[in-house]
VOGU-3710 file (C-alpha; in Angstrom, 3 decimals, decimal comma):
1> mkiginteia> -36,101/-126,478/60,587  -39,589/-127,682/59,747  -39,908/-128,171/55,986  -43,340/-129,779/55,714  -44,508/-133,335/55,105  -45,005/-132,808/51,348  -41,399/-131,666/50,925  -40,102/-134,597/53,004  -42,009/-137,090/50,874  -40,795/-135,447/47,641
11> ftymvsrrkq> -37,206/-135,554/48,878  -37,587/-139,229/49,900  -38,839/-140,149/46,411  -35,844/-138,406/44,828  -33,324/-140,116/47,133  -34,896/-143,494/46,457  -34,104/-143,010/42,738  -30,818/-141,181/43,130  -29,304/-142,035/39,747  -32,422/-141,023/37,793
21> tivaalgvtf> -32,657/-137,777/39,758  -29,029/-136,944/38,978  -29,563/-137,707/35,276  -32,622/-135,428/35,173  -30,737/-132,615/36,926  -27,817/-133,051/34,516  -30,230/-132,678/31,607  -31,319/-129,308/32,961  -27,689/-128,402/33,716  -26,593/-129,181/30,164
31> gismfifmna> -29,544/-127,314/28,658  -28,980/-124,142/30,694  -25,191/-124,183/30,242  -25,636/-124,465/26,460  -28,269/-121,701/26,578  -25,800/-119,399/28,338  -22,820/-120,353/26,178  -24,650/-120,075/22,839  -26,149/-116,700/23,760  -22,781/-115,457/25,030
41> litgsnewse> -21,093/-116,537/21,785  -23,789/-115,163/19,468  -24,084/-111,887/21,398  -20,310/-111,487/21,467  -20,083/-112,152/17,732  -22,884/-109,683/17,026  -21,267/-107,001/19,178  -17,955/-107,530/17,400  -19,685/-107,373/14,007  -21,486/-104,138/14,929
51> ksmlsstphl> -18,276/-102,639/16,293  -16,508/-103,454/13,028  -19,296/-101,905/10,973  -19,459/-98,760/13,106  -15,662/-98,346/13,064  -16,018/-96,867/9,575  -19,749/-96,182/9,188  -21,512/-93,277/10,945  -24,768/-93,879/12,785  -26,412/-91,367/10,438
61> rlyndpkmsd> -25,228/-89,897/7,153  -26,767/-86,633/5,917  -26,308/-85,864/2,236  -27,962/-84,233/-0,770  -29,599/-87,035/-2,734  -29,845/-86,393/-6,522  -33,450/-85,614/-7,504  -35,335/-86,866/-10,518  -36,812/-84,240/-12,853  -40,558/-83,733/-12,348
71> nqmldkyagg> -43,390/-81,796/-14,007  -43,512/-79,001/-11,425  -42,296/-76,355/-13,897  -44,697/-77,583/-16,573  -47,604/-77,387/-14,143  -46,580/-73,846/-13,190  -46,437/-72,454/-16,721  -48,840/-74,705/-18,667  -51,551/-74,561/-16,002  -53,800/-77,240/-14,626
81> etinlisnpk> -56,012/-77,505/-17,712  -53,506/-79,774/-19,419  -51,982/-83,098/-18,421  -48,241/-82,538/-18,199  -45,998/-85,581/-18,461  -42,230/-86,029/-18,735  -41,050/-88,883/-20,889  -37,951/-90,734/-19,675  -37,149/-88,369/-16,761  -33,487/-87,790/-15,852
91> fvntdsriad> -31,677/-86,724/-12,712  -31,530/-82,966/-12,281  -28,087/-81,670/-13,290  -26,958/-80,271/-9,920  -23,960/-80,987/-7,720  -24,270/-82,913/-4,480  -23,233/-80,107/-2,161  -24,952/-79,330/1,138  -25,868/-75,659/1,120  -24,342/-73,780/4,083
101> pdavlqqlqh> -23,160/-76,890/5,995  -22,119/-74,856/9,057  -25,706/-73,646/9,424  -26,930/-77,252/9,233  -24,478/-78,282/11,962  -25,595/-75,409/14,154  -29,216/-76,332/13,476  -28,622/-79,866/14,778  -26,521/-78,987/17,832  -29,618/-78,598/20,042
111> raeitamskq> -30,396/-82,304/19,771  -29,348/-84,084/22,959  -29,194/-87,471/21,167  -26,255/-86,372/18,999  -22,777/-87,004/20,421  -20,575/-86,054/17,452  -20,823/-84,570/13,956  -18,284/-84,253/11,174  -18,511/-82,720/7,723  -16,525/-84,100/4,822
121> vstnviyans> -15,956/-84,209/1,070  -15,351/-87,547/-0,658  -14,323/-88,357/-4,187  -12,879/-91,225/-6,212  -9,210/-90,835/-7,087  -6,261/-92,633/-8,630  -3,274/-93,086/-6,317  0,085/-93,185/-8,046  3,671/-93,898/-7,013  6,069/-93,946/-9,974
131> nvqengnvsg> 4,454/-96,374/-12,445  2,152/-98,027/-9,891  -1,482/-96,856/-9,846  -4,431/-97,884/-7,674  -8,056/-96,767/-7,616  -9,581/-95,634/-4,351  -11,514/-93,024/-2,425  -10,192/-90,018/-0,532  -12,150/-88,360/2,271  -11,460/-84,735/3,070
141> vnireqdkmf> -12,212/-84,363/6,766  -11,499/-82,540/9,971  -9,350/-85,399/11,196  -9,875/-84,676/14,909  -13,661/-84,727/14,497  -13,367/-87,928/12,463  -11,122/-89,460/15,107  -13,709/-88,654/17,780  -16,346/-90,523/15,780  -14,374/-93,564/14,595
151> disstmisgs> -11,326/-93,709/16,899  -8,901/-93,653/13,976  -6,011/-93,248/16,422  -6,490/-96,817/17,685  -5,977/-98,157/14,131  -2,793/-96,199/13,383  0,269/-98,397/12,884  2,492/-95,530/11,760  2,258/-91,763/12,266  -0,680/-90,030/13,955
161> vdalagnpdg> -3,872/-88,123/13,249  -2,316/-84,976/14,744  0,336/-85,079/12,023  -2,408/-84,714/9,408  -4,100/-81,882/11,327  -0,843/-79,928/11,214  0,031/-80,633/7,573  -2,257/-79,234/4,831  -0,470/-81,385/2,244  -0,507/-84,595/4,261
171> iiigtglaek> -2,447/-87,822/3,800  -3,230/-90,903/5,889  -3,686/-94,122/3,902  -4,697/-97,716/4,620  -2,091/-100,411/5,105  -3,290/-102,386/2,068  -2,925/-99,343/-0,144  0,540/-98,666/1,277  1,636/-102,213/0,412  0,249/-101,995/-3,136
181> lnvskgdyit> 1,997/-98,661/-3,770  5,143/-99,816/-1,921  5,258/-96,696/0,254  5,692/-95,922/3,943  5,408/-92,939/6,278  7,336/-89,958/4,907  6,996/-90,978/1,247  5,012/-88,993/-1,339  2,163/-90,151/-3,594  0,146/-88,419/-6,308
191> lsttnaaskr> -3,652/-88,228/-6,300  -5,539/-87,659/-9,574  -9,242/-87,228/-10,382  -11,325/-87,684/-13,527  -11,158/-83,936/-14,205  -7,383/-84,265/-14,713  -6,540/-82,479/-11,467  -3,647/-83,982/-9,511  -1,530/-83,172/-6,489  1,386/-84,659/-4,624
201> leivgifktt> 0,946/-85,413/-0,911  3,158/-86,602/1,934  2,132/-89,772/3,787  1,957/-88,759/7,457  0,266/-91,902/8,744  -0,866/-95,431/7,902  -3,903/-97,111/9,478  -5,081/-100,716/9,651  -8,733/-101,572/10,285  -8,344/-105,213/9,056
211> ikgidntrsy> -11,303/-104,539/6,721  -9,789/-105,009/3,261  -12,350/-102,860/1,469  -11,203/-99,919/3,599  -7,496/-100,632/4,024  -6,998/-101,158/0,273  -8,824/-98,057/-0,974  -9,474/-95,359/1,646  -7,405/-92,378/2,661  -7,905/-89,227/4,748
221> tnisfvqqll> -6,781/-85,703/3,938  -7,823/-82,230/5,024  -11,113/-80,867/3,670  -9,416/-77,974/1,881  -7,256/-80,338/-0,176  -10,212/-82,279/-1,656  -12,053/-79,023/-2,324  -9,047/-77,800/-4,307  -8,716/-81,146/-6,071  -12,348/-80,915/-7,201
231> rkdrnyitdi> -11,946/-77,203/-7,976  -14,720/-76,251/-5,588  -15,109/-73,393/-3,129  -14,429/-73,635/0,607  -18,123/-74,211/1,432  -18,360/-77,327/-0,740  -19,376/-80,215/1,571  -20,975/-83,467/0,365  -21,665/-85,315/3,633  -22,275/-84,717/7,299
241> yinikdynnt> -21,619/-87,740/9,524  -23,580/-87,974/12,771  -23,107/-90,263/15,781  -25,770/-90,588/18,468  -26,005/-91,983/22,014  -28,168/-95,001/21,163  -27,050/-96,243/17,757  -29,932/-98,740/17,660  -32,495/-95,928/17,788  -31,813/-94,318/14,414
251> tglarsiase> -34,989/-94,663/12,331  -37,166/-92,083/14,068  -34,268/-89,654/14,512  -33,306/-89,981/10,836  -36,834/-89,043/9,754  -36,881/-86,108/12,151  -33,518/-84,734/10,970  -34,476/-85,213/7,310  -37,720/-83,297/7,910  -35,881/-80,518/9,745
261> tgytvetwqs> -33,012/-80,035/7,279  -34,598/-81,073/3,978  -31,723/-83,466/3,178  -31,613/-87,251/2,898  -30,522/-89,052/6,083  -29,265/-92,629/5,799  -28,987/-94,936/8,826  -26,138/-97,374/9,425  -28,678/-100,226/9,463  -29,845/-99,499/5,912
271> nneqslagkk> -26,206/-99,399/4,845  -25,476/-102,829/6,394  -28,706/-104,783/5,814  -26,881/-107,937/4,694  -24,822/-108,130/7,899  -27,865/-107,468/10,078  -29,779/-110,230/8,285  -26,933/-112,609/9,153  -27,186/-111,504/12,790  -30,894/-112,389/12,940
281> irdviansvv> -30,240/-115,784/11,343  -27,564/-116,557/13,947  -29,952/-115,577/16,754  -32,698/-117,869/15,423  -30,285/-120,807/15,047  -28,838/-120,391/18,545  -32,224/-120,020/20,250  -33,630/-123,002/18,355  -30,756/-125,214/19,495  -30,884/-124,281/23,180
291> itilivagfg> -34,680/-124,401/23,394  -34,608/-127,882/21,879  -32,023/-128,974/24,452  -34,126/-127,660/27,345  -37,281/-129,313/26,008  -35,425/-132,629/25,772  -34,294/-132,126/29,372  -37,944/-131,490/30,303  -38,964/-134,801/28,745  -36,278/-136,500/30,850
301> iynilnmviy> -37,827/-135,093/34,028  -41,284/-136,104/32,798  -40,187/-139,686/32,158  -38,479/-140,028/35,522  -41,507/-138,724/37,423  -43,747/-141,074/35,445  -41,536/-143,985/36,518  -41,668/-142,815/40,152  -45,469/-142,708/40,005  -45,584/-146,193/38,501
311> ekikeiailk> -43,267/-147,627/41,186  -44,830/-145,693/44,066  -48,446/-146,151/43,011  -49,320/-148,164/46,129  -47,649/-145,622/48,393  -49,575/-142,837/46,688  -52,786/-144,810/47,271  -51,927/-145,185/50,953  -51,241/-141,460/51,226  -54,661/-140,686/49,773
321> atgfqsghii> -56,284/-143,282/52,013  -54,738/-141,631/55,090  -56,170/-138,235/54,232  -53,897/-136,667/51,594  -55,935/-134,682/49,075  -55,287/-134,475/45,311  -53,694/-131,058/45,799  -51,196/-132,539/48,260  -50,181/-135,243/45,796  -49,728/-132,656/43,030
331> sifirqalfi> -47,653/-130,565/45,440  -45,346/-133,508/46,223  -44,439/-134,159/42,593  -44,261/-130,484/41,647  -41,794/-129,961/44,492  -39,773/-132,892/43,249  -39,664/-131,461/39,717  -38,795/-127,962/40,956  -36,010/-129,315/43,162  -34,498/-131,059/40,143
341> gvvgavagll> -34,945/-127,849/38,115  -33,333/-125,581/40,746  -30,351/-127,887/41,322  -29,889/-128,253/37,550  -30,243/-124,490/37,070  -27,612/-123,595/39,669  -25,172/-126,136/38,231  -26,040/-124,960/34,706  -25,285/-121,317/35,564  -21,879/-122,225/36,963
351> fgwlisftvs> -21,032/-124,619/34,126  -22,300/-122,156/31,495  -20,067/-119,408/32,887  -17,103/-121,802/33,016  -17,571/-122,843/29,370  -17,958/-119,216/28,251  -14,897/-118,093/30,202  -12,785/-120,965/28,852  -13,830/-120,336/25,243  -13,181/-116,583/25,617
361> kiyiglgnva> -9,495/-117,464/26,120  -9,218/-119,253/22,759  -6,762/-117,277/20,641  -7,898/-116,471/17,081  -5,325/-113,950/15,905  -7,050/-113,105/12,611  -7,820/-109,567/11,494  -8,801/-107,481/14,520  -10,000/-110,546/16,468  -7,437/-111,574/19,077
371> ylpiafqlrh> -9,697/-113,913/21,082  -13,097/-115,455/20,418  -15,682/-112,736/21,208  -17,812/-113,743/24,203  -20,360/-111,489/25,920  -20,980/-111,926/29,657  -24,452/-110,468/30,247  -26,549/-110,960/33,387  -29,761/-111,307/31,365  -28,510/-114,542/29,769
381> yvqgavfgiv> -28,057/-116,145/33,196  -31,446/-114,933/34,459  -33,210/-116,111/31,291  -31,456/-119,491/31,392  -32,364/-120,115/35,050  -36,007/-119,046/34,608  -36,477/-121,074/31,441  -34,909/-124,166/33,030  -37,082/-123,977/36,143  -40,243/-123,302/34,144
391> taffagyipa> -39,449/-126,290/31,913  -38,973/-128,479/34,993  -42,282/-127,263/36,461  -44,334/-128,170/33,397  -42,431/-131,459/33,042  -43,549/-132,348/36,571  -47,070/-130,958/36,385  -48,527/-133,565/34,024  -47,280/-136,608/36,037  -48,388/-134,847/39,221
401> vkaskvdpvt> -51,955/-134,508/37,946  -51,878/-138,173/36,917  -50,752/-139,184/40,417  -53,481/-137,085/42,050  -56,173/-139,082/40,196  -55,129/-142,414/41,695  -58,112/-144,254/43,275  -56,794/-145,721/46,551  -59,587/-148,339/46,798  -58,883/-149,728/43,341
411> iirg> -55,104/-149,801/43,868  -55,274/-151,440/47,313  -57,780/-154,109/46,147  -55,614/-154,782/43,075
//
């Protein structure tokens, strides 16, 4: 197969400096493999972190936010001729219920973005077993709806969510809370509130999320139980949890739902800003490291091509004297750089996958992390290959331009 004189010359130059060519290709290989591995590790860690957050946090939370007292009533009765001010305004003394929650749910059902909704009532309680007491939070829910949103079934280590659905006086508690109260499935505990209401419930299940803040404090009961505990009517609902198809696209939808319903809508991002800030920091660190590695590899290619030009300066002069134009000379060295880049990229893709696969088998065994989280995404391999080849191209372009400016007369006379 005819490959062209420029390609033959470029290949000859590389073979003549075999060791340097291999070193340059290895630089690209190492850079791309680290690019793939670091991105796979960071992306896997971020996905695990998001999964942990969303295992207990809805994509959107609709609730009735307490409102501060304003001068609307004063303006209505005192008229606009006076300046009406309220000194030291307080929150309006109203409960946090959502008026007619079933109507709100029906109002939102037309939205194609929504995949699941669940209404609930939450309150702080004191759990008690004999003389042992622990503070926590109980959520009155439709447990099957809640299970659809957060996959509670996968966290159950004893009992089931169906047991709660069939028992109006049942409760599911976290494993940390069970250990503190020294109880197990089938035992009874007492729940008390600040209004002195209390009730005894049977433990029908125990869950373990490995998130201490949840396992040590949270429990699930039926909605009707919490309503009775708070001495509220059957329409008393404090929150509506909403999950959507694309959980990253919450901001615009939250504003739209808030405008439509008149209630406050909180996104999961605003509820986990600290964790998301850590995610961005990890991304910046990883990208900075791999970009630095690839730039260093580019300098290696640049130095090797500079050395080739220095050693082959007379041959380059002869080429120009026999009719090779500046563009041909540039083409020779660009081809040499791209060949190094392509070989390094292919090896880097394979080595990067091998490192990622090997690390993904490292056993952690802490919390809900069995193995080190690694994400295998095609875009990482495409980005790594493109960036490596582009780096090699620019690393070869500058020496190529230098070689094209060689004056054959001066070199041959010298």
